[in-house]
N, C-alpha and C positions, 0 to 999 in steps of 0.2 A: 504494499499500499503506499501511496506517495502523497504527502500533504504539502500545501501551500498556505502560507498565512500572510495577511496584509492587514493594514488598518481599516480597510473597507470590508473584506470578505474572508471567509475562511473556506477554502476549497478542498475537498478531501477526494482523491481519485482511487478507486480500486479497479478491478479488470472489467467492470461492467457498467458503472455509474459514476456520476458526479454530483456531490452533495455540496449544497451552499447554504451558509447561515441565513436565518430569516426565511425558512423555507426549504424544501428539497425539491431539487430538479434532477431528474433521471435522464440521463443522454447516453445512449449506447456509441461506441466508437471503435474503430479498427484496433484490433489488439496487437496488430504488427506496426503500430506507429513508432517511428524512430525515438530513441531517448538520447538525452545529452546529460552530461555528468558535470557538476561544478560543485567544488568543495564538498565531495563525498555525498552529493545529492543528486537524485535523478529528475530530470524534467522531461515530460511527454510533449512532443510538439504535435498537437492535434488541433484540427480546425473547430472543434466544439469550444474551446477556450478563446475564439476570436470575439466573442462579445464581452470578455471580461477585461478588466485593466490589466496591462502587462505587468507580469512580475519579474520575469526573467527571460532573457533571449539569448540564444547560443552565439557565440562570437563567429563573425564571418571570416574565420580562417579556415574552415573546412570546405569539402567539396560542395558546390553550388547544387541545390537540389530544388526540385519542382514544388511550388506550394501545394499543388492538389494531389499529385502522386507519390510525392517524396522520392523521386528517382533522379538520377543525374541525366546528363546527356547521352550517357552510353548505355543506361539501362531503363531508359523510358519507353513509352509505347512503341516508337519507332526509333530503332537505333541510330545515333547520330543526330537526332533532332535537336537543335539548339534551344537554349532557353531564352525567353524574351522577356523584356520587363515593360509591359504596355501601360502601366498605371503609376501612380504616385507612391505606392507602398515602397518601403526601404527594406534593404537586406533580403533574406531569403523569403520574406513575405511578398515580395514583389517579382518573383520569378516564376514562370510557367513554361510547360510545353505548350505550343500553339494547338497541339491536338487535344491536350487536356482541357485547356481554357474553352475551346469550342464546345467539347462534350459538356462541361460544367454549365456554360451559358443555355445549351439546349435542355439540360435537365432542370435547371433552377428557372428558367424562363425569365432571366434578368438581362439587363443590358449595360450594367455598371458594376464596378468593384464594390464588393459588399463591406469594405473596410474604409477606404478612401474616397468612395463614391464617384471615382473617375469614370466617365461615361466612355464606353468603348464604342468604336465605329465598327459596326458588324456587316458583313456582307453574308447574306443567306442564298444559298443554292439548293436546288432539288437534288435529292439522291437518286442513283441511277437504279434501274430495275435489277441490277445484279446484287447491289446492296440490299434491295428489298427481299430478294430470294434467299440471301444469307442472314437476314435479321431474325433473331429469335422470337421477337413479338409477332413475326408473321409465318409461324409455323402451320397454323390451320390453313391460311390463305396459300401457302406454298404447296401443301398436300392437296388441296381442291384443284390447284392449276395443274399439278402433275397428272392427277386423276383424269381431268378434262383434256389435257393433252393426249393421254393414251386412248381416251374415247375417240379423240379426233382421228388418230392414227388408224384405229379399227373402223370407224364408221366411213370415213372418206372413201376408201377403195370400195366397200360394199355399196355405197350410193352411186359411184361412178359406174361400176359394173352392172349394178340392176337397172339403172336408168338406160345405159347403152343398149343392153340385151332388150329391154322393153321398147326402145326406140326402132332398133333394127327388125325385132320381130313384127311390129306393127307396120313398118315400111314394106317388108316381104308380103305380109298378107294384103295390104292395099295394092300392091303390085300385081299379085294374083288375081285380085278382084277385078281389076281394070283389064287383064288379059281375057277374063271370062265374060265381060261385057259384049262380045261378039255374038252370043247367045239371045235368042229373042226375050227370055224372061230371066230374071236375076236368079232365082232358085233359092231354096232355103240354106243351102251349104254357102252360098255368096252372101247372103245377110249375116249369117253367123261369123264369118271370117271379117266382116266390116266391123261388127259389134266388138269383137274381139281386139281389134286393132285399135279402136277408139279407147277401149278400157285399158289397153297397155300403155298408150300415150298419156292418159289421164294418171295412171299409176306412177308413171316416171315423172310426171309434173309434180305430183304430191310428194313423192320421195325427195325431190330437188328442193321443194319450198321448205319441207320441214327442216332438212338439213340447213339451209340457209338461215331459217329463224333461230334453230338451235345455236348456230355458229354465232350469229350476231348477239344473242342474249349472253352467251358465255363470254365473248369478247368484252361486252359492255360491262358485265359483272366484275371481270378481273381488272378491267381499266379503273373502273370505279374504286375497286379496293387498293389498288397501287395509288391513285391520287389521294385517297384518304390517308393512307400511310405516309406519304410524302408530305402532307399537310401538317403531320404531327412529328416528323422525323427530318427536319431541316438540317442541312449540314452548315454550321456556323464557323466562319472564319474571321478572326479579329484582324483588321487593317491597321497597320503601324501608323501611329499619329506622333509619336515622339521619335526625334532622331535619335541616333546612337549616342551622340554627345549628351543629349538631355536625358537619356535613360541612365547612362553611366554617372551622371551627376546627381540624379536623384537616388538611384539605387545604392551607390556607393562602391561598387565594384563590377567587374565585366561579367561575373559568372562563371570563370574558369577555375 
């Protein structure tokens, strides 16, 4: 257990919760948060303490880490992705991976830093269909899309073959009927062939129409599902507003 004491609050941290005097506030946090040691005391760098008065901050002589994922440039979400300092926060509190910051903005639905209130200039772009298919939130939609695609592969050849056979058969029957018109009377067999030919043409038209309706409804359904997913899963990218010199002046070091 780790305790912090100040003239304002008394904060006690165990592995699962945070307790504050004048009431109890329970907050869960990642158990793998990095720790710093100062005068035989441990301090946990966790974002849950962002709302409390700063009691102690680690010195800026260690490796620079991202404020969100606590990883360096070589161990972040993308290996080699540089740390940026897009806001007015100082020290390690002002360093981010651009990828981590974009994900945090998307989840929190905010457009500014929660500490210094610096407004970020954000560029929103729609995510691609490949990201939609790989997203865990779209597992049901992905399964339905795969099933409909398999149905398309099975039904399409059947419709093509059936409509082709019906059309060829009706054309053959009509041609035979025209050849038999040299007789004085049409005859029962001639009338039957004509009715069968009309029935085959009608069946072919029904098959093609039903297939086109099913295909249109299926494409519209999956297109709507994709657009709904894109409307809630934007790709956020923070546009740099501070120059490198301004960032170094505010942050205090270059993050290397």
